[in-house]
Each structure stands twice: as structure tokens, then as C-alpha cells.
C-alpha angles and dihedrals in degrees: 000000000000121000111256093221105102095217094052111043094170123156113243142164110243117230093201131041093244100040111133102168130059094223143002092261091060090047091051091046093051092046092049091048092052092046092050093048092050091047093051092046091053092044092052091046092052091047088059102252107168115256130183128214111275093225115110094230101041131078098184114146110233125227120244087241094058110098094188123087093224130055123256093252092056091043090053091049091052091048093050091048090051092048091050091049090052092047090053092046095050092039089062092059 
């Protein structure tokens, strides 16, 4: 198996079924990298850096106060599609 930390990439034999990193240093490095990316993303959002909706078909500019990466209209569309999928699934029972 290959270590999940991008900067490592070593081959290793996992000792547990869910082990992703070859050592604790790689685990710490990956965790620190994710934490830093999330911090910088939040900081930029709160400073007002322009962001667009993450949906493929929408170009809505998101507010700095919106935590989500997609706009409310796209979120509502996704929810309605999921509800319809569940209705069809349970209707077949």
C-alpha cells in the first residue's frame, strides 16, 4: 500500500485494516496540511474574496457569510432530487 500523505508516497505494509499512513509523522503532516488549508479557505472567505457556486451549471457568486460551497438554489435542487430518488426507491418496495 502507498502512504496517503502526498509528500511521502512510500510503500508500506499496513498493520491495521484502515491504516492510511506509513508512520505517525505522515499522519501529523497530513492533518496539519488539511487544517492549514481549511483555515486559509475560511480566512479568505471572511475577507470577501469572490467565490462562485461549486455546481457545474451555476455561476452564482457566493456571499462571504455562506459557509457552503454551493448556493442555496443548487442545494435545494440537490435535496429535491435526493427526496425524489428516495420516494422512487421506497415506492418500489
